[in-house]
N, C-alpha and C positions, 0 to 999 in steps of 0.2 A: 503493498499499500504507501508506505513512503518512497519509493522508487516511482509509483505511480504519480503521486503529489508532485514530486522533484523532476519529473519529466513534463507535468504539465505546466509548472513555474517555468521551466527553461522554454515552452514552448512561447506562453506567453510573454516571457522577457523578448524572445527573438521576433515576435509580432510586432511587440513594440517598436523596437527598434528600426524593423522594417518598415514600419509606418514614418518613423522619423526619416530613414534613407529617402523614401517615397517622396517625403514633403520636401528634404532637401534639394534632389531631382528637381520638383517642379518649380520651386524656389527659382533655381538656376536657368531653367529654360524660360522662364518669365522673365528673367533679368535679361539674357541674351535677346531676346524677343525684342524686350524694351531699345537695349543697346540698337539694334538693326534699324528699329523704326526711329528712332531719332539720331541716326549717322547719316551722315552727307555721301554716298557713295557716287564717286564719279566711274560712267563707264565706258568702257573704252573701245571704239568699233575701228577696225582694221578695214578699209575699202567701203565703208558704209556708213550713211548716217544713221543716225539713232532712229530704230522703227524701220529704217529702208527696206525697200521690198527684198524678197530672195526669190530665189528662180521657181519655188513652188507657189509665186504670187501669178506668175505667167498662166498659170493652169487654169483653164475655163473658158466660157463663150465670151466672145467680146464682138460687139457690134458697132458699125461705120454709118455712114448714110447709105452708100451703095455696097456694103460689102459685110462679111461675116466672118470672122477667123474661131477657131478652135484649136486652142495649145494643150497638147498632150504628152504625156512622156513615152517614149518606145523606144526601149533596149538602149538606153544609157545616151540616149539624144532626146530633144524634145521633137515632135510632130506637130506640124502648123499646115492646116487645112483651110483653107480659103473659099468661100464661098461668095460669087458676084452676082448678085439678084439673080439667081437662078440661071444664069448664063453659061457660068465655068466653074468647074471645082477644081482646084488644085491641091496635092498635097506636097509638103518641103519637109526637109527634115534639116536641124540645126543642132549646135551644140553653144552653150556660153562661153565666152573667150575671157570676159573682166566684167568688172564692175566698178562703178565709179558714181556714188552718191544714190541717186534714182534711177541710174540710168545703166542698163545691162546689155553689154555688146555681145555680139553672136556672128557666128559662120555657117552659111550655108553649106549642105555636107549633101547635097544632092548633084547627079552628075553635071546636068545643065546648068548649075547655077553653083557649083563647085568653088568653096574658097572667097565667095562672095560676102562681103562684111553688111552687117548693118546692125541697129540698136534698138531696143524699148526702153523707153522712158514713160515711168510712171510718175502721177502728181501725189502729193502728200497724203491724200487719203486711199491711195493704191487703187480708184476705180475707174480711172483714165491711163489708158494707156495710147504713148505715140510710137507709131514704128516707122524709122528712118532706113528707107533704102536705096539703092542706087536710083530708083524710079522717084523720088520724094518721100514726103512725109505724108501719113493717114495715121488720123486720131481715131480711137476706138474706145469706145463704156463698157465695162463689164454688165453682164446680162444675164439674168436667169432663162431666157427663152432658148431653147432646144434647137439644133440645128434643124428638124424636121419643122419645127414652128416657123422658123426664119422662111424655109422654102417654101411650105405652103402659105405662107404671105404673100407670096410674087407670083403663084400661078396663076 
């Protein structure tokens, strides 16, 4: 019986010390959170502006006055499908080569325009994309409209 009482006493003491240890850990966590919240952290970006675009921001549906593009990923390269008011459809592949601020530089990989350089430039909200090629600039707006809905609009 004495052994049982001793074991119960030790168990209670260990339980209390565990509670104290848990309280100490929780206090340390609260202290660290408070330090992070009140600390001025300077974030450094190499080659990008803060919250600048990433290549994944290119993915999606983009529409302009007379054309529509879909940018997707295809085996370590990007795929650009362009629809021109149901008159023509072309698919080109490209890879990104550099980034400077809101501008992403790229090079076409297709045989007919292999090595041709062009760029995409985002506005600050990343909902407008200016594509500059050898033929000039074209401004696109991000859209939820699917390619099928776009094509059906011009039938």
